[in-house]
N, CA, C and O atoms as a DFTB+ gen file, in Angstrom:
424 C
 N C O
     1  1       0.714      -1.035      -0.128
     2  2       0.021      -0.030       0.052
     3  2       0.776       1.218      -0.129
     4  3       0.507       2.088      -0.958
     5  1       1.872       1.237       0.827
     6  2       2.837       2.471       0.884
     7  2       3.735       2.730      -0.421
     8  3       4.220       3.811      -0.753
     9  1       3.847       1.519      -1.078
    10  2       4.547       1.715      -2.369
    11  2       3.576       2.116      -3.386
    12  3       3.920       2.955      -4.218
    13  1       2.400       1.613      -3.413
    14  2       1.226       2.215      -4.299
    15  2       1.051       3.782      -4.217
    16  3       1.021       4.505      -5.212
    17  1       0.945       4.207      -2.958
    18  2       0.761       5.583      -2.765
    19  2       2.056       6.533      -3.153
    20  3       1.898       7.682      -3.563
    21  1       3.311       5.947      -2.985
    22  2       4.533       6.773      -3.365
    23  2       4.388       6.787      -4.805
    24  3       4.427       7.875      -5.379
    25  1       4.237       5.789      -5.419
    26  2       4.012       5.815      -7.009
    27  2       3.072       6.518      -7.502
    28  3       3.344       7.270      -8.439
    29  1       1.976       6.460      -7.082
    30  2       0.851       7.587      -7.431
    31  2       1.030       8.821      -7.126
    32  3       0.465       9.696      -7.783
    33  1       1.962       9.164      -5.926
    34  2       2.289      10.632      -5.750
    35  2       3.219      11.143      -6.798
    36  3       3.085      12.275      -7.263
    37  1       4.182      10.304      -7.185
    38  2       5.121      10.675      -8.230
    39  2       4.607      11.036      -9.696
    40  3       5.141      11.879     -10.416
    41  1       3.421      10.226     -10.052
    42  2       2.614      10.210     -11.224
    43  2       2.019      11.718     -11.093
    44  3       2.199      12.565     -11.967
    45  1       1.300      11.948      -9.915
    46  2       0.482      13.259      -9.872
    47  2       1.545      14.374      -9.698
    48  3       1.160      15.486     -10.057
    49  1       2.701      14.298      -9.257
    50  2       3.615      15.564      -9.162
    51  2       4.055      15.719     -10.735
    52  3       4.089      16.826     -11.273
    53  1       4.388      14.501     -11.424
    54  2       5.112      14.709     -12.739
    55  2       3.837      15.289     -13.885
    56  3       4.029      15.919     -14.925
    57  1       2.736      14.916     -13.394
    58  2       1.590      15.544     -14.224
    59  2       1.544      17.233     -13.972
    60  3       1.576      18.042     -14.899
    61  1       1.468      17.568     -12.643
    62  2       1.069      18.830     -12.189
    63  2       2.411      19.771     -12.790
    64  3       2.259      20.844     -13.376
    65  1       3.765      19.116     -12.507
    66  2       4.916      19.967     -12.816
    67  2       4.964      20.208     -14.385
    68  3       5.416      21.248     -14.865
    69  1       4.487      19.213     -15.106
    70  2       4.406      19.241     -16.590
    71  2       3.366      20.204     -17.180
    72  3       3.528      20.894     -18.187
    73  1       2.194      20.144     -16.344
    74  2       1.147      21.161     -16.814
    75  2       1.569      22.573     -16.522
    76  3       1.122      23.485     -17.218
    77  1       2.423      22.816     -15.508
    78  2       2.992      24.213     -15.282
    79  2       3.697      24.708     -16.396
    80  3       3.568      25.824     -16.899
    81  1       4.589      23.636     -16.809
    82  2       5.582      24.149     -17.639
    83  2       5.149      24.354     -18.807
    84  3       5.675      25.218     -19.508
    85  1       4.036      23.553     -19.278
    86  2       3.400      23.600     -20.706
    87  2       2.648      24.915     -20.680
    88  3       2.603      25.607     -21.697
    89  1       2.094      25.263     -19.629
    90  2       1.373      26.844     -19.358
    91  2       2.445      27.935     -19.611
    92  3       2.271      28.879     -20.382
    93  1       3.636      27.703     -18.846
    94  2       4.625      28.985     -19.431
    95  2       4.976      28.703     -20.747
    96  3       4.932      29.672     -21.505
    97  1       5.304      27.661     -21.210
    98  2       5.738      27.675     -22.621
    99  2       4.782      28.046     -23.566
   100  3       5.133      28.833     -24.445
   101  1       3.490      27.573     -23.545
   102  2       2.549      27.806     -24.555
   103  2       1.425      28.758     -24.392
   104  3       0.762      28.949     -25.411
   105  1       1.082      29.375     -23.350
   106  2       0.023      30.285     -23.029
   107  2       0.660      31.778     -22.908
   108  3       1.375      32.134     -21.971
   109  1       0.282      32.591     -24.011
   110  2       0.877      33.791     -24.240
   111  2       0.578      34.758     -22.792
   112  3      -0.571      34.690     -22.356
   113  1       1.226      35.339     -22.301
   114  2       1.127      36.192     -21.190
   115  2       0.852      35.456     -19.920
   116  3       0.151      36.001     -19.068
   117  1       1.378      34.186     -19.707
   118  2       0.715      33.457     -18.451
   119  2       2.069      33.948     -17.457
   120  3       3.278      34.021     -17.674
   121  1       1.243      34.222     -16.324
   122  2       2.043      34.895     -15.329
   123  2       2.836      33.825     -14.052
   124  3       3.754      34.087     -13.274
   125  1       2.142      32.734     -14.222
   126  2       2.380      31.787     -13.295
   127  2       1.524      31.701     -12.133
   128  3       1.697      30.817     -11.294
   129  1       0.496      32.676     -12.024
   130  2      -0.564      32.473     -10.776
   131  2      -1.742      32.199     -11.117
   132  3      -2.464      33.019     -11.684
   133  1      -2.159      30.821     -10.774
   134  2      -3.376      30.473     -11.075
   135  2      -4.222      30.643      -9.577
   136  3      -3.782      30.401      -8.453
   137  1      -5.533      31.125      -9.947
   138  2      -6.378      31.017      -8.952
   139  2      -6.911      29.764      -8.800
   140  3      -6.392      29.022      -7.966
   141  1      -7.978      29.331      -9.532
   142  2      -8.613      28.042      -9.725
   143  2      -7.845      27.402     -11.024
   144  3      -7.134      26.418     -10.817
   145  1      -7.920      27.742     -11.900
   146  2      -7.282      27.248     -13.164
   147  2      -7.190      28.522     -14.147
   148  3      -8.011      29.439     -14.177
   149  1      -5.938      28.395     -15.016
   150  2      -5.749      29.588     -15.749
   151  2      -6.777      29.818     -16.733
   152  3      -7.179      28.847     -17.373
   153  1      -7.227      30.882     -16.931
   154  2      -8.279      31.358     -17.782
   155  2      -7.954      32.437     -18.761
   156  3      -7.497      33.465     -18.261
   157  1      -8.076      32.412     -19.856
   158  2      -7.457      33.468     -20.794
   159  2      -8.576      34.120     -21.597
   160  3      -9.152      33.440     -22.447
   161  1      -8.879      35.217     -21.419
   162  2      -9.727      36.136     -21.853
   163  2      -9.240      36.829     -23.430
   164  3      -8.337      37.645     -23.618
   165  1     -10.178      36.195     -24.468
   166  2      -9.851      36.831     -25.662
   167  2     -10.950      37.612     -26.312
   168  3     -12.019      37.074     -26.603
   169  1     -10.706      38.841     -26.536
   170  2     -11.969      40.051     -26.809
   171  2     -12.135      39.998     -28.234
   172  3     -13.298      40.020     -28.635
   173  1     -11.022      39.918     -29.257
   174  2     -10.948      40.321     -30.724
   175  2     -10.520      38.998     -31.467
   176  3     -10.054      37.990     -30.936
   177  1     -10.741      39.180     -32.629
   178  2     -10.252      38.107     -33.485
   179  2      -8.737      38.142     -33.627
   180  3      -8.125      37.091     -33.814
   181  1      -8.074      39.379     -33.540
   182  2      -6.649      39.688     -33.593
   183  2      -6.302      38.905     -32.367
   184  3      -5.520      37.973     -32.555
   185  1      -6.751      39.111     -31.093
   186  2      -6.313      38.459     -29.885
   187  2      -6.246      36.982     -30.102
   188  3      -5.254      36.360     -29.721
   189  1      -7.272      36.372     -30.707
   190  2      -7.183      34.909     -30.975
   191  2      -6.213      34.352     -31.763
   192  3      -5.663      33.272     -31.551
   193  1      -5.949      35.312     -32.934
   194  2      -4.797      34.978     -33.976
   195  2      -3.373      35.110     -33.332
   196  3      -2.395      34.407     -33.586
   197  1      -3.452      36.146     -32.453
   198  2      -2.069      36.270     -31.809
   199  2      -1.868      35.108     -30.788
   200  3      -0.745      34.638     -30.600
   201  1      -2.889      34.685     -30.180
   202  2      -2.576      33.532     -29.213
   203  2      -2.219      32.348     -29.981
   204  3      -1.214      31.739     -29.614
   205  1      -2.915      31.891     -31.053
   206  2      -2.687      30.782     -31.821
   207  2      -1.311      30.751     -32.511
   208  3      -0.776      29.671     -32.762
   209  1      -0.734      31.927     -32.821
   210  2       0.329      31.966     -33.739
   211  2       1.595      31.982     -32.774
   212  3       2.669      31.515     -33.152
   213  1       1.424      32.530     -31.535
   214  2       2.046      32.400     -30.233
   215  2       2.486      30.864     -29.918
   216  3       3.609      30.468     -29.603
   217  1       1.438      30.202     -30.067
   218  2       1.561      28.639     -29.528
   219  2       2.137      28.029     -30.742
   220  3       2.779      26.988     -30.601
   221  1       1.990      28.543     -31.916
   222  2       2.466      27.616     -33.407
   223  2       4.014      28.001     -33.108
   224  3       4.816      27.069     -33.044
   225  1       4.470      29.323     -32.925
   226  2       5.858      29.560     -33.052
   227  2       6.488      29.020     -31.743
   228  3       7.679      28.723     -31.838
   229  1       5.889      28.840     -30.521
   230  2       6.442      28.295     -29.379
   231  2       6.700      26.685     -29.748
   232  3       7.719      26.083     -29.410
   233  1       5.811      26.209     -30.355
   234  2       5.845      24.783     -30.736
   235  2       7.091      24.403     -31.578
   236  3       7.821      23.435     -31.367
   237  1       7.225      25.401     -32.652
   238  2       8.260      25.281     -33.674
   239  2       9.662      25.364     -33.036
   240  3      10.602      24.684     -33.447
   241  1       9.753      26.243     -31.998
   242  2      11.066      26.333     -31.259
   243  2      11.227      25.752     -30.140
   244  3      11.996      26.254     -29.321
   245  1      10.505      24.507     -29.841
   246  2      10.436      23.947     -28.556
   247  2      11.681      23.468     -28.219
   248  3      12.074      23.630     -27.063
   249  1      12.432      22.854     -29.105
   250  2      13.696      22.173     -28.814
   251  2      14.665      23.317     -28.226
   252  3      15.453      23.127     -27.299
   253  1      14.504      24.399     -28.833
   254  2      15.676      25.396     -28.441
   255  2      15.094      26.171     -27.240
   256  3      15.927      26.817     -26.605
   257  1      13.980      26.217     -26.867
   258  2      13.620      27.045     -25.614
   259  2      13.266      26.372     -24.399
   260  3      13.137      27.016     -23.357
   261  1      13.073      24.952     -24.448
   262  2      12.797      24.292     -23.287
   263  2      13.933      23.733     -22.382
   264  3      14.916      23.225     -22.922
   265  1      13.848      23.796     -21.188
   266  2      14.975      23.379     -20.470
   267  2      15.211      21.982     -20.382
   268  3      16.350      21.526     -20.287
   269  1      13.958      21.127     -20.415
   270  2      13.779      19.563     -20.183
   271  2      14.071      18.929     -21.591
   272  3      14.639      19.582     -22.467
   273  1      13.723      17.831     -21.746
   274  2      13.759      16.963     -22.880
   275  2      12.479      16.935     -23.847
   276  3      12.080      15.897     -24.375
   277  1      11.893      18.162     -24.017
   278  2      10.794      18.344     -24.548
   279  2      11.118      18.629     -26.172
   280  3      12.022      19.393     -26.511
   281  1      10.448      18.071     -26.924
   282  2      10.583      18.402     -28.478
   283  2       9.732      17.273     -29.180
   284  3       9.259      16.266     -28.654
   285  1       9.660      17.639     -30.353
   286  2       8.672      16.882     -31.213
   287  2       9.523      16.755     -32.738
   288  3       9.855      17.744     -33.392
   289  1       9.732      15.654     -33.055
   290  2      10.568      15.517     -34.470
   291  2       9.597      14.511     -35.237
   292  3       9.304      13.391     -34.818
   293  1       9.164      15.054     -36.368
   294  2       8.443      14.250     -37.340
   295  2       8.820      14.757     -38.585
   296  3       9.024      15.937     -38.873
   297  1       8.907      13.635     -39.399
   298  2       9.378      13.871     -40.885
   299  2       8.472      14.521     -41.738
   300  3       8.806      15.139     -42.750
   301  1       6.970      14.338     -41.199
   302  2       5.934      15.014     -41.984
   303  2       5.909      16.431     -41.625
   304  3       6.856      16.934     -41.019
   305  1       4.785      17.159     -41.995
   306  2       4.788      18.418     -41.812
   307  2       4.633      18.982     -40.500
   308  3       4.485      20.201     -40.415
   309  1       4.646      18.218     -39.388
   310  2       4.650      18.606     -37.805
   311  2       3.469      18.988     -37.324
   312  3       2.592      18.124     -37.304
   313  1       3.192      20.146     -36.898
   314  2       1.817      20.638     -36.375
   315  2       0.875      20.713     -37.165
   316  3       1.030      21.182     -38.293
   317  1      -0.419      20.211     -36.667
   318  2      -1.368      20.422     -37.565
   319  2      -2.737      20.906     -36.640
   320  3      -2.974      20.445     -35.523
   321  1      -3.491      21.816     -37.258
   322  2      -4.627      22.501     -36.468
   323  2      -5.953      22.119     -36.979
   324  3      -6.360      22.528     -38.066
   325  1      -6.554      21.431     -36.303
   326  2      -7.992      20.999     -36.809
   327  2      -9.131      22.071     -36.074
   328  3      -9.024      22.477     -34.917
   329  1     -10.117      22.390     -36.916
   330  2     -11.020      23.289     -36.403
   331  2     -12.460      22.643     -36.914
   332  3     -12.643      22.407     -38.108
   333  1     -13.381      22.401     -35.989
   334  2     -14.697      21.940     -36.189
   335  2     -15.681      23.171     -35.811
   336  3     -15.604      23.881     -34.808
   337  1     -16.348      23.223     -36.556
   338  2     -17.663      24.371     -36.253
   339  2     -18.990      23.925     -36.965
   340  3     -19.056      23.076     -37.854
   341  1     -19.992      24.606     -36.451
   342  2     -21.371      24.311     -37.036
   343  2     -21.259      25.187     -38.289
   344  3     -20.489      26.130     -38.473
   345  1     -22.325      24.608     -39.233
   346  2     -22.174      24.893     -40.573
   347  2     -22.895      26.292     -40.463
   348  3     -22.370      27.220     -41.079
   349  1     -23.895      26.507     -39.835
   350  2     -24.698      27.731     -39.908
   351  2     -25.079      28.187     -38.333
   352  3     -25.042      27.291     -37.489
   353  1     -25.378      29.297     -37.984
   354  2     -25.874      29.717     -36.466
   355  2     -26.230      31.104     -36.702
   356  3     -25.490      31.915     -37.260
   357  1     -27.318      31.329     -36.285
   358  2     -27.867      32.722     -36.125
   359  2     -28.166      32.931     -34.606
   360  3     -28.370      32.007     -33.819
   361  1     -28.166      34.335     -34.274
   362  2     -28.551      34.559     -32.962
   363  2     -29.579      35.871     -33.035
   364  3     -29.347      36.782     -33.829
   365  1     -30.530      35.892     -32.302
   366  2     -31.304      37.047     -32.211
   367  2     -31.274      37.909     -30.939
   368  3     -31.866      37.609     -29.902
   369  1     -30.466      39.098     -31.136
   370  2     -30.019      39.702     -30.125
   371  2     -30.965      40.332     -29.288
   372  3     -30.612      40.673     -28.159
   373  1     -32.233      40.556     -29.719
   374  2     -33.430      40.864     -28.908
   375  2     -33.774      40.027     -27.565
   376  3     -34.041      40.424     -26.431
   377  1     -33.668      38.723     -28.107
   378  2     -34.077      37.858     -26.777
   379  2     -32.874      36.823     -26.543
   380  3     -33.104      35.856     -25.817
   381  1     -31.668      36.964     -27.089
   382  2     -30.518      36.117     -26.879
   383  2     -30.915      34.666     -27.371
   384  3     -30.477      33.730     -26.703
   385  1     -31.610      34.420     -28.346
   386  2     -32.197      33.223     -28.974
   387  2     -31.080      32.690     -29.841
   388  3     -30.537      33.498     -30.594
   389  1     -30.679      31.476     -29.833
   390  2     -29.560      30.758     -30.757
   391  2     -30.232      29.816     -31.677
   392  3     -30.944      28.931     -31.204
   393  1     -30.041      29.952     -33.145
   394  2     -30.585      28.988     -33.998
   395  2     -29.338      28.412     -34.548
   396  3     -28.507      29.066     -35.178
   397  1     -29.239      26.919     -34.224
   398  2     -28.021      26.647     -34.706
   399  2     -28.241      25.382     -35.543
   400  3     -28.949      24.532     -35.004
   401  1     -27.753      25.095     -36.786
   402  2     -27.721      23.979     -37.703
   403  2     -26.511      22.973     -37.065
   404  3     -25.302      23.204     -37.099
   405  1     -27.167      21.818     -36.487
   406  2     -26.170      21.134     -35.680
   407  2     -25.311      20.377     -36.709
   408  3     -24.584      19.609     -36.080
   409  1     -25.110      20.286     -37.946
   410  2     -24.366      19.837     -39.068
   411  2     -22.953      20.653     -38.506
   412  3     -22.910      21.773     -37.997
   413  1     -21.989      19.850     -38.735
   414  2     -20.648      20.432     -38.609
   415  2     -19.687      20.362     -39.848
   416  3     -19.872      19.593     -40.792
   417  1     -18.807      21.107     -39.764
   418  2     -17.703      21.262     -40.711
   419  2     -16.304      20.930     -40.202
   420  3     -16.186      21.524     -39.130
   421  1     -15.244      20.286     -40.467
   422  2     -14.289      20.154     -40.127
   423  2     -13.171      20.683     -41.039
   424  3     -11.992      20.563     -40.704
């Protein structure tokens, strides 16, 4: 039971430490202070694009910027971004009603 507890604690610590490292590496403007969980507010399309491009740039330079043994080497094109969205949706601002076609595009 003691060995199981110690082993489990090591796994949890490893996960938590890696989560913090990835937040510092990939979240633009991450300060290192989480209240409950890190939440990022994006207010404009440009903010969204800036955050996505920051992540892609950090990913591309991961081998050079990470202190540990983090890095991804693939002979293919590397990072791929997949976007899935509803085909059509409308909102009536007068009563905040959403009308969404549940068909999706990828």
